[in-house]
mmCIF file of the N, C-alpha and C atoms, coordinates in Angstrom:
data_MODEL
# 
_entry.id   MODEL 
# 
loop_
_atom_site.group_PDB 
_atom_site.id 
_atom_site.type_symbol 
_atom_site.label_atom_id 
_atom_site.label_alt_id 
_atom_site.label_comp_id 
_atom_site.label_asym_id 
_atom_site.label_entity_id 
_atom_site.label_seq_id 
_atom_site.pdbx_PDB_ins_code 
_atom_site.Cartn_x 
_atom_site.Cartn_y 
_atom_site.Cartn_z 
_atom_site.occupancy 
_atom_site.B_iso_or_equiv 
_atom_site.pdbx_formal_charge 
_atom_site.auth_seq_id 
_atom_site.auth_comp_id 
_atom_site.auth_asym_id 
_atom_site.auth_atom_id 
_atom_site.pdbx_PDB_model_num 
ATOM 1   N N  . MET A 1 1  ? 33.336 55.555 -27.614 1.00 0.00 ? 1  MET A N  1 
ATOM 2   C CA . MET A 1 1  ? 33.817 55.711 -26.258 1.00 0.00 ? 1  MET A CA 1 
ATOM 3   C C  . MET A 1 1  ? 33.006 54.861 -25.287 1.00 0.00 ? 1  MET A C  1 
ATOM 4   N N  . ASN A 1 2  ? 31.682 54.839 -25.470 1.00 0.00 ? 2  ASN A N  1 
ATOM 5   C CA . ASN A 1 2  ? 30.814 54.079 -24.575 1.00 0.00 ? 2  ASN A CA 1 
ATOM 6   C C  . ASN A 1 2  ? 31.094 52.579 -24.681 1.00 0.00 ? 2  ASN A C  1 
ATOM 7   N N  . SER A 1 3  ? 31.319 52.078 -25.909 1.00 0.00 ? 3  SER A N  1 
ATOM 8   C CA . SER A 1 3  ? 31.599 50.648 -26.069 1.00 0.00 ? 3  SER A CA 1 
ATOM 9   C C  . SER A 1 3  ? 32.947 50.277 -25.455 1.00 0.00 ? 3  SER A C  1 
ATOM 10  N N  . THR A 1 4  ? 33.877 51.205 -25.445 1.00 0.00 ? 4  THR A N  1 
ATOM 11  C CA . THR A 1 4  ? 35.173 50.953 -24.813 1.00 0.00 ? 4  THR A CA 1 
ATOM 12  C C  . THR A 1 4  ? 35.006 50.774 -23.309 1.00 0.00 ? 4  THR A C  1 
ATOM 13  N N  . LEU A 1 5  ? 34.182 51.601 -22.687 1.00 0.00 ? 5  LEU A N  1 
ATOM 14  C CA . LEU A 1 5  ? 33.929 51.468 -21.252 1.00 0.00 ? 5  LEU A CA 1 
ATOM 15  C C  . LEU A 1 5  ? 33.215 50.162 -20.932 1.00 0.00 ? 5  LEU A C  1 
ATOM 16  N N  . VAL A 1 6  ? 32.297 49.767 -21.784 1.00 0.00 ? 6  VAL A N  1 
ATOM 17  C CA . VAL A 1 6  ? 31.592 48.501 -21.582 1.00 0.00 ? 6  VAL A CA 1 
ATOM 18  C C  . VAL A 1 6  ? 32.584 47.339 -21.638 1.00 0.00 ? 6  VAL A C  1 
ATOM 19  N N  . MET A 1 7  ? 33.488 47.366 -22.607 1.00 0.00 ? 7  MET A N  1 
ATOM 20  C CA . MET A 1 7  ? 34.475 46.286 -22.722 1.00 0.00 ? 7  MET A CA 1 
ATOM 21  C C  . MET A 1 7  ? 35.431 46.271 -21.518 1.00 0.00 ? 7  MET A C  1 
ATOM 22  N N  . ILE A 1 8  ? 35.847 47.454 -21.062 1.00 0.00 ? 8  ILE A N  1 
ATOM 23  C CA . ILE A 1 8  ? 36.721 47.514 -19.882 1.00 0.00 ? 8  ILE A CA 1 
ATOM 24  C C  . ILE A 1 8  ? 35.996 46.961 -18.662 1.00 0.00 ? 8  ILE A C  1 
ATOM 25  N N  . ASN A 1 9  ? 34.737 47.332 -18.486 1.00 0.00 ? 9  ASN A N  1 
ATOM 26  C CA . ASN A 1 9  ? 33.954 46.807 -17.362 1.00 0.00 ? 9  ASN A CA 1 
ATOM 27  C C  . ASN A 1 9  ? 33.770 45.303 -17.470 1.00 0.00 ? 9  ASN A C  1 
ATOM 28  N N  . LEU A 1 10 ? 33.508 44.812 -18.663 1.00 0.00 ? 10 LEU A N  1 
ATOM 29  C CA . LEU A 1 10 ? 33.323 43.377 -18.866 1.00 0.00 ? 10 LEU A CA 1 
ATOM 30  C C  . LEU A 1 10 ? 34.605 42.617 -18.553 1.00 0.00 ? 10 LEU A C  1 
ATOM 31  N N  . LEU A 1 11 ? 35.720 43.109 -19.061 1.00 0.00 ? 11 LEU A N  1 
ATOM 32  C CA . LEU A 1 11 ? 36.998 42.441 -18.789 1.00 0.00 ? 11 LEU A CA 1 
ATOM 33  C C  . LEU A 1 11 ? 37.353 42.497 -17.303 1.00 0.00 ? 11 LEU A C  1 
ATOM 34  N N  . GLY A 1 12 ? 37.052 43.609 -16.667 1.00 0.00 ? 12 GLY A N  1 
ATOM 35  C CA . GLY A 1 12 ? 37.287 43.710 -15.228 1.00 0.00 ? 12 GLY A CA 1 
ATOM 36  C C  . GLY A 1 12 ? 36.436 42.730 -14.441 1.00 0.00 ? 12 GLY A C  1 
ATOM 37  N N  . ALA A 1 13 ? 35.177 42.580 -14.845 1.00 0.00 ? 13 ALA A N  1 
ATOM 38  C CA . ALA A 1 13 ? 34.284 41.635 -14.166 1.00 0.00 ? 13 ALA A CA 1 
ATOM 39  C C  . ALA A 1 13 ? 34.770 40.202 -14.348 1.00 0.00 ? 13 ALA A C  1 
ATOM 40  N N  . VAL A 1 14 ? 35.216 39.871 -15.542 1.00 0.00 ? 14 VAL A N  1 
ATOM 41  C CA . VAL A 1 14 ? 35.736 38.521 -15.794 1.00 0.00 ? 14 VAL A CA 1 
ATOM 42  C C  . VAL A 1 14 ? 36.996 38.282 -14.970 1.00 0.00 ? 14 VAL A C  1 
ATOM 43  N N  . ALA A 1 15 ? 37.865 39.288 -14.889 1.00 0.00 ? 15 ALA A N  1 
ATOM 44  C CA . ALA A 1 15 ? 39.083 39.144 -14.088 1.00 0.00 ? 15 ALA A CA 1 
ATOM 45  C C  . ALA A 1 15 ? 38.751 38.930 -12.616 1.00 0.00 ? 15 ALA A C  1 
ATOM 46  N N  . LEU A 1 16 ? 37.782 39.684 -12.097 1.00 0.00 ? 16 LEU A N  1 
ATOM 47  C CA . LEU A 1 16 ? 37.375 39.497 -10.699 1.00 0.00 ? 16 LEU A CA 1 
ATOM 48  C C  . LEU A 1 16 ? 36.768 38.120 -10.468 1.00 0.00 ? 16 LEU A C  1 
ATOM 49  N N  . LEU A 1 17 ? 35.976 37.651 -11.429 1.00 0.00 ? 17 LEU A N  1 
ATOM 50  C CA . LEU A 1 17 ? 35.386 36.319 -11.314 1.00 0.00 ? 17 LEU A CA 1 
ATOM 51  C C  . LEU A 1 17 ? 36.464 35.247 -11.255 1.00 0.00 ? 17 LEU A C  1 
ATOM 52  N N  . LEU A 1 18 ? 37.431 35.332 -12.156 1.00 0.00 ? 18 LEU A N  1 
ATOM 53  C CA . LEU A 1 18 ? 38.505 34.338 -12.167 1.00 0.00 ? 18 LEU A CA 1 
ATOM 54  C C  . LEU A 1 18 ? 39.354 34.412 -10.907 1.00 0.00 ? 18 LEU A C  1 
ATOM 55  N N  . PHE A 1 19 ? 39.604 35.613 -10.419 1.00 0.00 ? 19 PHE A N  1 
ATOM 56  C CA . PHE A 1 19 ? 40.355 35.777 -9.175  1.00 0.00 ? 19 PHE A CA 1 
ATOM 57  C C  . PHE A 1 19 ? 39.593 35.165 -8.000  1.00 0.00 ? 19 PHE A C  1 
ATOM 58  N N  . GLY A 1 20 ? 38.292 35.410 -7.940  1.00 0.00 ? 20 GLY A N  1 
ATOM 59  C CA . GLY A 1 20 ? 37.461 34.847 -6.878  1.00 0.00 ? 20 GLY A CA 1 
ATOM 60  C C  . GLY A 1 20 ? 37.421 33.333 -6.933  1.00 0.00 ? 20 GLY A C  1 
ATOM 61  N N  . LEU A 1 21 ? 37.330 32.783 -8.143  1.00 0.00 ? 21 LEU A N  1 
ATOM 62  C CA . LEU A 1 21 ? 37.331 31.327 -8.280  1.00 0.00 ? 21 LEU A CA 1 
ATOM 63  C C  . LEU A 1 21 ? 38.650 30.729 -7.804  1.00 0.00 ? 21 LEU A C  1 
ATOM 64  N N  . ALA A 1 22 ? 39.751 31.404 -8.112  1.00 0.00 ? 22 ALA A N  1 
ATOM 65  C CA . ALA A 1 22 ? 41.054 30.913 -7.651  1.00 0.00 ? 22 ALA A CA 1 
ATOM 66  C C  . ALA A 1 22 ? 41.138 30.946 -6.131  1.00 0.00 ? 22 ALA A C  1 
ATOM 67  N N  . LEU A 1 23 ? 40.615 32.000 -5.513  1.00 0.00 ? 23 LEU A N  1 
ATOM 68  C CA . LEU A 1 23 ? 40.621 32.077 -4.053  1.00 0.00 ? 23 LEU A CA 1 
ATOM 69  C C  . LEU A 1 23 ? 39.770 30.977 -3.421  1.00 0.00 ? 23 LEU A C  1 
ATOM 70  N N  . VAL A 1 24 ? 38.608 30.724 -3.990  1.00 0.00 ? 24 VAL A N  1 
ATOM 71  C CA . VAL A 1 24 ? 37.734 29.672 -3.464  1.00 0.00 ? 24 VAL A CA 1 
ATOM 72  C C  . VAL A 1 24 ? 38.401 28.312 -3.611  1.00 0.00 ? 24 VAL A C  1 
ATOM 73  N N  . LYS A 1 25 ? 39.013 28.054 -4.773  1.00 0.00 ? 25 LYS A N  1 
ATOM 74  C CA . LYS A 1 25 ? 39.683 26.776 -4.989  1.00 0.00 ? 25 LYS A CA 1 
ATOM 75  C C  . LYS A 1 25 ? 40.813 26.579 -3.985  1.00 0.00 ? 25 LYS A C  1 
ATOM 76  N N  . ASP A 1 26 ? 41.641 27.600 -3.808  1.00 0.00 ? 26 ASP A N  1 
ATOM 77  C CA . ASP A 1 26 ? 42.754 27.489 -2.850  1.00 0.00 ? 26 ASP A CA 1 
ATOM 78  C C  . ASP A 1 26 ? 42.244 27.292 -1.430  1.00 0.00 ? 26 ASP A C  1 
ATOM 79  N N  . GLY A 1 27 ? 41.204 28.005 -1.054  1.00 0.00 ? 27 GLY A N  1 
ATOM 80  C CA . GLY A 1 27 ? 40.635 27.849 0.283   1.00 0.00 ? 27 GLY A CA 1 
ATOM 81  C C  . GLY A 1 27 ? 40.057 26.468 0.514   1.00 0.00 ? 27 GLY A C  1 
ATOM 82  N N  . ALA A 1 28 ? 39.359 25.938 -0.495  1.00 0.00 ? 28 ALA A N  1 
ATOM 83  C CA . ALA A 1 28 ? 38.780 24.599 -0.364  1.00 0.00 ? 28 ALA A CA 1 
ATOM 84  C C  . ALA A 1 28 ? 39.870 23.543 -0.261  1.00 0.00 ? 28 ALA A C  1 
ATOM 85  N N  . ILE A 1 29 ? 40.924 23.697 -1.032  1.00 0.00 ? 29 ILE A N  1 
ATOM 86  C CA . ILE A 1 29 ? 42.015 22.723 -0.978  1.00 0.00 ? 29 ILE A CA 1 
ATOM 87  C C  . ILE A 1 29 ? 42.722 22.793 0.373   1.00 0.00 ? 29 ILE A C  1 
ATOM 88  N N  . ARG A 1 30 ? 42.926 23.988 0.894   1.00 0.00 ? 30 ARG A N  1 
ATOM 89  C CA . ARG A 1 30 ? 43.576 24.120 2.208   1.00 0.00 ? 30 ARG A CA 1 
ATOM 90  C C  . ARG A 1 30 ? 42.695 23.583 3.326   1.00 0.00 ? 30 ARG A C  1 
ATOM 91  N N  . ALA A 1 31 ? 41.397 23.820 3.217   1.00 0.00 ? 31 ALA A N  1 
ATOM 92  C CA . ALA A 1 31 ? 40.490 23.395 4.286   1.00 0.00 ? 31 ALA A CA 1 
ATOM 93  C C  . ALA A 1 31 ? 40.220 21.900 4.250   1.00 0.00 ? 31 ALA A C  1 
ATOM 94  N N  . LEU A 1 32 ? 40.056 21.348 3.055   1.00 0.00 ? 32 LEU A N  1 
ATOM 95  C CA . LEU A 1 32 ? 39.631 19.953 2.955   1.00 0.00 ? 32 LEU A CA 1 
ATOM 96  C C  . LEU A 1 32 ? 40.756 19.003 2.574   1.00 0.00 ? 32 LEU A C  1 
ATOM 97  N N  . GLY A 1 33 ? 41.679 19.441 1.742   1.00 0.00 ? 33 GLY A N  1 
ATOM 98  C CA . GLY A 1 33 ? 42.849 18.656 1.372   1.00 0.00 ? 33 GLY A CA 1 
ATOM 99  C C  . GLY A 1 33 ? 42.539 17.249 0.887   1.00 0.00 ? 33 GLY A C  1 
ATOM 100 N N  . ALA A 1 34 ? 43.023 16.257 1.631   1.00 0.00 ? 34 ALA A N  1 
ATOM 101 C CA . ALA A 1 34 ? 42.899 14.860 1.230   1.00 0.00 ? 34 ALA A CA 1 
ATOM 102 C C  . ALA A 1 34 ? 41.447 14.395 1.190   1.00 0.00 ? 34 ALA A C  1 
ATOM 103 N N  . LYS A 1 35 ? 40.609 14.923 2.076   1.00 0.00 ? 35 LYS A N  1 
ATOM 104 C CA . LYS A 1 35 ? 39.188 14.537 2.069   1.00 0.00 ? 35 LYS A CA 1 
ATOM 105 C C  . LYS A 1 35 ? 38.525 14.923 0.761   1.00 0.00 ? 35 LYS A C  1 
ATOM 106 N N  . LEU A 1 36 ? 38.895 16.092 0.236   1.00 0.00 ? 36 LEU A N  1 
ATOM 107 C CA . LEU A 1 36 ? 38.336 16.545 -1.027  1.00 0.00 ? 36 LEU A CA 1 
ATOM 108 C C  . LEU A 1 36 ? 38.762 15.635 -2.164  1.00 0.00 ? 36 LEU A C  1 
ATOM 109 N N  . ARG A 1 37 ? 40.023 15.269 -2.195  1.00 0.00 ? 37 ARG A N  1 
ATOM 110 C CA . ARG A 1 37 ? 40.516 14.379 -3.256  1.00 0.00 ? 37 ARG A CA 1 
ATOM 111 C C  . ARG A 1 37 ? 39.849 13.009 -3.175  1.00 0.00 ? 37 ARG A C  1 
ATOM 112 N N  . THR A 1 38 ? 39.685 12.489 -1.976  1.00 0.00 ? 38 THR A N  1 
ATOM 113 C CA . THR A 1 38 ? 39.031 11.190 -1.809  1.00 0.00 ? 38 THR A CA 1 
ATOM 114 C C  . THR A 1 38 ? 37.575 11.257 -2.248  1.00 0.00 ? 38 THR A C  1 
ATOM 115 N N  . GLY A 1 39 ? 36.890 12.321 -1.868  1.00 0.00 ? 39 GLY A N  1 
ATOM 116 C CA . GLY A 1 39 ? 35.492 12.486 -2.263  1.00 0.00 ? 39 GLY A CA 1 
ATOM 117 C C  . GLY A 1 39 ? 35.321 12.631 -3.759  1.00 0.00 ? 39 GLY A C  1 
ATOM 118 N N  . LEU A 1 40 ? 36.190 13.396 -4.387  1.00 0.00 ? 40 LEU A N  1 
ATOM 119 C CA . LEU A 1 40 ? 36.117 13.549 -5.838  1.00 0.00 ? 40 LEU A CA 1 
ATOM 120 C C  . LEU A 1 40 ? 36.445 12.244 -6.555  1.00 0.00 ? 40 LEU A C  1 
ATOM 121 N N  . ALA A 1 41 ? 37.416 11.516 -6.038  1.00 0.00 ? 41 ALA A N  1 
ATOM 122 C CA . ALA A 1 41 ? 37.787 10.248 -6.667  1.00 0.00 ? 41 ALA A CA 1 
ATOM 123 C C  . ALA A 1 41 ? 36.647 9.240  -6.575  1.00 0.00 ? 41 ALA A C  1 
ATOM 124 N N  . SER A 1 42 ? 35.991 9.165  -5.417  1.00 0.00 ? 42 SER A N  1 
ATOM 125 C CA . SER A 1 42 ? 34.898 8.199  -5.277  1.00 0.00 ? 42 SER A CA 1 
ATOM 126 C C  . SER A 1 42 ? 33.649 8.656  -6.019  1.00 0.00 ? 42 SER A C  1 
ATOM 127 N N  . GLY A 1 43 ? 33.470 9.956  -6.174  1.00 0.00 ? 43 GLY A N  1 
ATOM 128 C CA . GLY A 1 43 ? 32.293 10.467 -6.874  1.00 0.00 ? 43 GLY A CA 1 
ATOM 129 C C  . GLY A 1 43 ? 32.393 10.386 -8.380  1.00 0.00 ? 43 GLY A C  1 
ATOM 130 N N  . THR A 1 44 ? 33.596 10.121 -8.888  1.00 0.00 ? 44 THR A N  1 
ATOM 131 C CA . THR A 1 44 ? 33.786 10.084 -10.343 1.00 0.00 ? 44 THR A CA 1 
ATOM 132 C C  . THR A 1 44 ? 34.462 8.795  -10.799 1.00 0.00 ? 44 THR A C  1 
ATOM 133 N N  . LYS A 1 45 ? 34.181 7.690  -10.129 1.00 0.00 ? 45 LYS A N  1 
ATOM 134 C CA . LYS A 1 45 ? 34.824 6.426  -10.490 1.00 0.00 ? 45 LYS A CA 1 
ATOM 135 C C  . LYS A 1 45 ? 34.407 5.924  -11.862 1.00 0.00 ? 45 LYS A C  1 
ATOM 136 N N  . GLY A 1 46 ? 33.143 5.919  -12.148 1.00 0.00 ? 46 GLY A N  1 
ATOM 137 C CA . GLY A 1 46 ? 32.664 5.433  -13.441 1.00 0.00 ? 46 GLY A CA 1 
ATOM 138 C C  . GLY A 1 46 ? 32.006 6.549  -14.237 1.00 0.00 ? 46 GLY A C  1 
ATOM 139 N N  . SER A 1 47 ? 31.725 6.272  -15.490 1.00 0.00 ? 47 SER A N  1 
ATOM 140 C CA . SER A 1 47 ? 31.126 7.286  -16.359 1.00 0.00 ? 47 SER A CA 1 
ATOM 141 C C  . SER A 1 47 ? 29.762 7.727  -15.853 1.00 0.00 ? 47 SER A C  1 
ATOM 142 N N  . LEU A 1 48 ? 28.925 6.756  -15.512 1.00 0.00 ? 48 LEU A N  1 
ATOM 143 C CA . LEU A 1 48 ? 27.579 7.084  -15.054 1.00 0.00 ? 48 LEU A CA 1 
ATOM 144 C C  . LEU A 1 48 ? 27.627 7.840  -13.725 1.00 0.00 ? 48 LEU A C  1 
ATOM 145 N N  . ARG A 1 49 ? 28.470 7.386  -12.836 1.00 0.00 ? 49 ARG A N  1 
ATOM 146 C CA . ARG A 1 49 ? 28.586 8.042  -11.530 1.00 0.00 ? 49 ARG A CA 1 
ATOM 147 C C  . ARG A 1 49 ? 29.132 9.470  -11.677 1.00 0.00 ? 49 ARG A C  1 
ATOM 148 N N  . ALA A 1 50 ? 30.075 9.664  -12.583 1.00 0.00 ? 50 ALA A N  1 
ATOM 149 C CA . ALA A 1 50 ? 30.613 11.000 -12.833 1.00 0.00 ? 50 ALA A CA 1 
ATOM 150 C C  . ALA A 1 50 ? 29.532 11.905 -13.408 1.00 0.00 ? 50 ALA A C  1 
ATOM 151 N N  . PHE A 1 51 ? 28.728 11.365 -14.329 1.00 0.00 ? 51 PHE A N  1 
ATOM 152 C CA . PHE A 1 51 ? 27.635 12.148 -14.909 1.00 0.00 ? 51 PHE A CA 1 
ATOM 153 C C  . PHE A 1 51 ? 26.634 12.548 -13.831 1.00 0.00 ? 51 PHE A C  1 
ATOM 154 N N  . GLU A 1 52 ? 26.254 11.585 -12.989 1.00 0.00 ? 52 GLU A N  1 
ATOM 155 C CA . GLU A 1 52 ? 25.295 11.873 -11.923 1.00 0.00 ? 52 GLU A CA 1 
ATOM 156 C C  . GLU A 1 52 ? 25.834 12.915 -10.951 1.00 0.00 ? 52 GLU A C  1 
ATOM 157 N N  . SER A 1 53 ? 27.092 12.791 -10.565 1.00 0.00 ? 53 SER A N  1 
ATOM 158 C CA . SER A 1 53 ? 27.700 13.760 -9.644  1.00 0.00 ? 53 SER A CA 1 
ATOM 159 C C  . SER A 1 53 ? 27.737 15.148 -10.263 1.00 0.00 ? 53 SER A C  1 
ATOM 160 N N  . GLY A 1 54 ? 28.123 15.219 -11.525 1.00 0.00 ? 54 GLY A N  1 
ATOM 161 C CA . GLY A 1 54 ? 28.159 16.498 -12.220 1.00 0.00 ? 54 GLY A CA 1 
ATOM 162 C C  . GLY A 1 54 ? 26.785 17.109 -12.374 1.00 0.00 ? 54 GLY A C  1 
ATOM 163 N N  . PHE A 1 55 ? 25.789 16.266 -12.661 1.00 0.00 ? 55 PHE A N  1 
ATOM 164 C CA . PHE A 1 55 ? 24.420 16.748 -12.826 1.00 0.00 ? 55 PHE A CA 1 
ATOM 165 C C  . PHE A 1 55 ? 23.882 17.322 -11.515 1.00 0.00 ? 55 PHE A C  1 
ATOM 166 N N  . VAL A 1 56 ? 24.089 16.602 -10.424 1.00 0.00 ? 56 VAL A N  1 
ATOM 167 C CA . VAL A 1 56 ? 23.613 17.069 -9.116  1.00 0.00 ? 56 VAL A CA 1 
ATOM 168 C C  . VAL A 1 56 ? 24.315 18.369 -8.725  1.00 0.00 ? 56 VAL A C  1 
ATOM 169 N N  . ALA A 1 57 ? 25.623 18.435 -8.939  1.00 0.00 ? 57 ALA A N  1 
ATOM 170 C CA . ALA A 1 57 ? 26.364 19.659 -8.606  1.00 0.00 ? 57 ALA A CA 1 
ATOM 171 C C  . ALA A 1 57 ? 25.883 20.836 -9.452  1.00 0.00 ? 57 ALA A C  1 
ATOM 172 N N  . THR A 1 58 ? 25.626 20.600 -10.723 1.00 0.00 ? 58 THR A N  1 
ATOM 173 C CA . THR A 1 58 ? 25.160 21.668 -11.610 1.00 0.00 ? 58 THR A CA 1 
ATOM 174 C C  . THR A 1 58 ? 23.790 22.161 -11.194 1.00 0.00 ? 58 THR A C  1 
ATOM 175 N N  . VAL A 1 59 ? 22.888 21.246 -10.899 1.00 0.00 ? 59 VAL A N  1 
ATOM 176 C CA . VAL A 1 59 ? 21.541 21.644 -10.476 1.00 0.00 ? 59 VAL A CA 1 
ATOM 177 C C  . VAL A 1 59 ? 21.605 22.439 -9.176  1.00 0.00 ? 59 VAL A C  1 
ATOM 178 N N  . ALA A 1 60 ? 22.412 21.986 -8.244  1.00 0.00 ? 60 ALA A N  1 
ATOM 179 C CA . ALA A 1 60 ? 22.521 22.682 -6.955  1.00 0.00 ? 60 ALA A CA 1 
ATOM 180 C C  . ALA A 1 60 ? 23.111 24.077 -7.133  1.00 0.00 ? 60 ALA A C  1 
ATOM 181 N N  . LEU A 1 61 ? 24.149 24.188 -7.935  1.00 0.00 ? 61 LEU A N  1 
ATOM 182 C CA . LEU A 1 61 ? 24.787 25.500 -8.126  1.00 0.00 ? 61 LEU A CA 1 
ATOM 183 C C  . LEU A 1 61 ? 23.896 26.448 -8.913  1.00 0.00 ? 61 LEU A C  1 
ATOM 184 N N  . GLN A 1 62 ? 23.204 25.936 -9.926  1.00 0.00 ? 62 GLN A N  1 
ATOM 185 C CA . GLN A 1 62 ? 22.335 26.810 -10.718 1.00 0.00 ? 62 GLN A CA 1 
ATOM 186 C C  . GLN A 1 62 ? 21.177 27.321 -9.887  1.00 0.00 ? 62 GLN A C  1 
ATOM 187 N N  . SER A 1 63 ? 20.588 26.460 -9.064  1.00 0.00 ? 63 SER A N  1 
ATOM 188 C CA . SER A 1 63 ? 19.461 26.915 -8.261  1.00 0.00 ? 63 SER A CA 1 
ATOM 189 C C  . SER A 1 63 ? 19.911 27.906 -7.192  1.00 0.00 ? 63 SER A C  1 
ATOM 190 N N  . SER A 1 64 ? 21.101 27.705 -6.626  1.00 0.00 ? 64 SER A N  1 
ATOM 191 C CA . SER A 1 64 ? 21.575 28.656 -5.623  1.00 0.00 ? 64 SER A CA 1 
ATOM 192 C C  . SER A 1 64 ? 21.929 29.984 -6.270  1.00 0.00 ? 64 SER A C  1 
ATOM 193 N N  . THR A 1 65 ? 22.450 29.950 -7.486  1.00 0.00 ? 65 THR A N  1 
ATOM 194 C CA . THR A 1 65 ? 22.751 31.190 -8.205  1.00 0.00 ? 65 THR A CA 1 
ATOM 195 C C  . THR A 1 65 ? 21.471 31.934 -8.531  1.00 0.00 ? 65 THR A C  1 
ATOM 196 N N  . ALA A 1 66 ? 20.455 31.215 -8.991  1.00 0.00 ? 66 ALA A N  1 
ATOM 197 C CA . ALA A 1 66 ? 19.174 31.861 -9.301  1.00 0.00 ? 66 ALA A CA 1 
ATOM 198 C C  . ALA A 1 66 ? 18.550 32.465 -8.055  1.00 0.00 ? 66 ALA A C  1 
ATOM 199 N N  . THR A 1 67 ? 18.652 31.774 -6.936  1.00 0.00 ? 67 THR A N  1 
ATOM 200 C CA . THR A 1 67 ? 18.106 32.298 -5.681  1.00 0.00 ? 67 THR A CA 1 
ATOM 201 C C  . THR A 1 67 ? 18.850 33.557 -5.255  1.00 0.00 ? 67 THR A C  1 
ATOM 202 N N  . ALA A 1 68 ? 20.171 33.532 -5.372  1.00 0.00 ? 68 ALA A N  1 
ATOM 203 C CA . ALA A 1 68 ? 20.967 34.710 -4.996  1.00 0.00 ? 68 ALA A CA 1 
ATOM 204 C C  . ALA A 1 68 ? 20.637 35.892 -5.896  1.00 0.00 ? 68 ALA A C  1 
ATOM 205 N N  . LEU A 1 69 ? 20.481 35.634 -7.188  1.00 0.00 ? 69 LEU A N  1 
ATOM 206 C CA . LEU A 1 69 ? 20.137 36.716 -8.109  1.00 0.00 ? 69 LEU A CA 1 
ATOM 207 C C  . LEU A 1 69 ? 18.753 37.264 -7.820  1.00 0.00 ? 69 LEU A C  1 
ATOM 208 N N  . LYS A 1 70 ? 17.818 36.372 -7.551  1.00 0.00 ? 70 LYS A N  1 
ATOM 209 C CA . LYS A 1 70 ? 16.452 36.812 -7.283  1.00 0.00 ? 70 LYS A CA 1 
ATOM 210 C C  . LYS A 1 70 ? 16.403 37.689 -6.035  1.00 0.00 ? 70 LYS A C  1 
ATOM 211 N N  . ASN A 1 71 ? 17.172 37.335 -5.023  1.00 0.00 ? 71 ASN A N  1 
ATOM 212 C CA . ASN A 1 71 ? 17.167 38.100 -3.776  1.00 0.00 ? 71 ASN A CA 1 
ATOM 213 C C  . ASN A 1 71 ? 17.851 39.453 -3.920  1.00 0.00 ? 71 ASN A C  1 
ATOM 214 N N  . ASN A 1 72 ? 18.716 39.615 -4.922  1.00 0.00 ? 72 ASN A N  1 
ATOM 215 C CA . ASN A 1 72 ? 19.449 40.865 -5.085  1.00 0.00 ? 72 ASN A CA 1 
ATOM 216 C C  . ASN A 1 72 ? 18.850 41.788 -6.140  1.00 0.00 ? 72 ASN A C  1 
ATOM 217 N N  . LEU A 1 73 ? 17.857 41.324 -6.894  1.00 0.00 ? 73 LEU A N  1 
ATOM 218 C CA . LEU A 1 73 ? 17.229 42.159 -7.911  1.00 0.00 ? 73 LEU A CA 1 
ATOM 219 C C  . LEU A 1 73 ? 15.976 42.817 -7.355  1.00 0.00 ? 73 LEU A C  1 
ATOM 220 N N  . PRO A 1 74 ? 15.638 44.002 -7.869  1.00 0.00 ? 74 PRO A N  1 
ATOM 221 C CA . PRO A 1 74 ? 14.360 44.592 -7.487  1.00 0.00 ? 74 PRO A CA 1 
ATOM 222 C C  . PRO A 1 74 ? 13.215 43.679 -7.925  1.00 0.00 ? 74 PRO A C  1 
ATOM 223 N N  . SER A 1 75 ? 12.136 43.649 -7.164  1.00 0.00 ? 75 SER A N  1 
ATOM 224 C CA . SER A 1 75 ? 11.059 42.689 -7.419  1.00 0.00 ? 75 SER A CA 1 
ATOM 225 C C  . SER A 1 75 ? 10.403 42.883 -8.772  1.00 0.00 ? 75 SER A C  1 
ATOM 226 N N  . ASP A 1 76 ? 10.409 44.082 -9.339  1.00 0.00 ? 76 ASP A N  1 
ATOM 227 C CA . ASP A 1 76 ? 9.738  44.289 -10.612 1.00 0.00 ? 76 ASP A CA 1 
ATOM 228 C C  . ASP A 1 76 ? 10.549 43.788 -11.801 1.00 0.00 ? 76 ASP A C  1 
ATOM 229 N N  . THR A 1 77 ? 11.832 43.404 -11.616 1.00 0.00 ? 77 THR A N  1 
ATOM 230 C CA . THR A 1 77 ? 12.636 42.908 -12.735 1.00 0.00 ? 77 THR A CA 1 
ATOM 231 C C  . THR A 1 77 ? 12.618 41.394 -12.814 1.00 0.00 ? 77 THR A C  1 
ATOM 232 N N  . TRP A 1 78 ? 12.092 40.718 -11.830 1.00 0.00 ? 78 TRP A N  1 
ATOM 233 C CA . TRP A 1 78 ? 12.086 39.248 -11.806 1.00 0.00 ? 78 TRP A CA 1 
ATOM 234 C C  . TRP A 1 78 ? 10.713 38.745 -12.210 1.00 0.00 ? 78 TRP A C  1 
ATOM 235 N N  . SER A 1 79 ? 10.695 37.921 -13.246 1.00 0.00 ? 79 SER A N  1 
ATOM 236 C CA . SER A 1 79 ? 9.405  37.397 -13.707 1.00 0.00 ? 79 SER A CA 1 
ATOM 237 C C  . SER A 1 79 ? 9.315  35.909 -13.413 1.00 0.00 ? 79 SER A C  1 
ATOM 238 N N  . GLY A 1 80 ? 9.501  35.539 -12.172 1.00 0.00 ? 80 GLY A N  1 
ATOM 239 C CA . GLY A 1 80 ? 9.488  34.120 -11.848 1.00 0.00 ? 80 GLY A CA 1 
ATOM 240 C C  . GLY A 1 80 ? 8.661  33.809 -10.648 1.00 0.00 ? 80 GLY A C  1 
# 
């Protein structure tokens, strides 16, 4: 019974995550539209440039996620 609740909670969390991502994507497209497409096209023209853009975006998102998690956890659970 306990594992069933864990799976339901996990699936619910994944569904909320995907729903939130869809909302963010739609909002960004509505707000930025053509500017977003132009920026993405120029940021991914070549292989090296696409790699660099992806690397910078990944580093920025990972560090912001870690900061958000650190700020929301009790201080005794974070070992950083």
